[in-house]
C-alpha positions as CSV (number, residue, x, y, z in Angstrom):
1,M,99.6,106.4,73.3
2,C,102.3,103.9,74.2
3,I,102.0,100.6,76.2
4,N,104.6,99.1,78.4
5,E,103.7,95.5,79.1
6,S,106.5,94.8,81.6
7,L,105.2,97.6,83.8
8,G,101.6,97.1,83.0
9,K,101.2,100.8,82.2
10,L,99.8,102.9,79.4
11,A,101.2,106.4,78.7
12,V,98.9,108.9,77.0
13,A,99.9,112.3,75.7
14,A,97.2,115.0,75.9
15,H,96.9,118.7,76.5
16,G,100.6,119.3,77.3
17,A,101.0,116.4,79.7
18,V,101.7,112.7,79.7
19,K,99.3,110.7,81.9
20,F,99.8,107.1,83.0
21,Y,97.2,104.4,83.5
22,N,97.4,101.0,85.2
23,M,96.4,98.4,82.6
24,N,95.1,96.0,85.3
25,D,92.3,98.2,86.5
26,W,92.5,101.2,84.1
27,T,93.0,103.7,86.9
28,E,95.0,106.8,86.3
29,C,98.3,107.0,88.2
30,K,98.0,110.7,89.1
31,S,101.2,110.9,91.0
32,E,103.2,109.9,87.9
33,Q,101.8,112.6,85.5
34,I,104.4,114.6,83.6
35,S,103.6,118.2,82.6
36,I,105.3,119.5,79.5
37,N,105.9,123.2,78.9
38,A,103.9,124.6,76.0
39,D,107.0,126.1,74.4
40,I,108.2,122.6,73.2
41,G,105.1,122.2,71.0
42,K,102.8,119.3,70.7
43,I,103.9,115.9,71.8
44,T,104.3,113.8,68.7
45,K,105.6,110.5,69.9
46,L,106.1,108.4,73.1
47,E,108.3,105.4,73.3
48,W,109.4,103.1,76.2
49,T,112.7,101.3,76.4
50,R,112.2,97.5,76.4
51,D,112.8,97.2,80.2
52,G,110.4,100.1,80.9
53,Q,113.0,102.2,82.7
54,I,113.0,105.2,80.3
55,L,110.1,107.0,78.5
56,T,111.2,109.1,75.6
57,I,109.0,112.0,74.4
58,S,109.4,113.9,71.1
59,S,107.7,117.1,70.2
60,S,106.6,119.0,67.0
61,N,109.3,121.7,67.7
62,G,112.1,119.2,67.7
63,Y,112.6,118.6,71.4
64,L,113.4,115.2,72.7
65,Y,113.1,114.3,76.4
66,G,114.0,111.1,78.3
67,F,112.4,110.4,81.6
68,L,113.7,107.8,84.0
69,M,110.6,106.1,85.2
70,I,112.2,103.5,87.5
71,I,115.2,104.4,89.6
72,P,117.4,101.3,89.7
73,S,118.3,99.9,93.1
74,L,122.0,100.7,93.6
75,N,123.7,100.0,96.9
76,A,127.0,99.0,98.5
77,S,128.2,98.2,102.0
78,C,131.5,98.6,103.8
79,F,131.9,97.4,107.4
80,Q,128.9,98.8,109.3
81,N,128.0,101.4,106.6
82,I,125.4,101.1,103.8
83,A,125.3,103.5,100.9
84,Y,122.3,103.6,98.5
85,L,121.1,105.7,95.6
86,S,118.2,107.7,97.0
87,S,117.7,109.9,94.0
88,L,119.5,110.5,90.7
89,S,121.8,113.0,92.3
90,E,122.0,111.8,95.9
91,I,123.6,108.9,97.8
92,S,122.5,108.2,101.3
93,I,124.8,106.6,103.8
94,I,123.6,104.8,106.9
95,D,125.6,103.7,109.9
96,C,124.1,100.3,110.9
97,S,126.3,99.8,114.0
98,K,123.7,101.6,116.2
């Protein structure tokens, strides 16, 4: 179990998955669940970065995973075009002149 006060979330490792709970009303955030492959072994530790952007998971078989929990808002503009980070591997460009 690991708490992130800045996000108001609790991360719980159980049965090959990490589940998240909203600490305001203790509801499960089902869309945010992370399933872990059984080959990596049992989850031994969860740890958030201070700003809550990355959750790190370690396992009994020596695996270490880092999950980006918040995609930072990155954008730029040039004349009538706007570019923004729409995923970790994709930039979307919009022509605003229309």
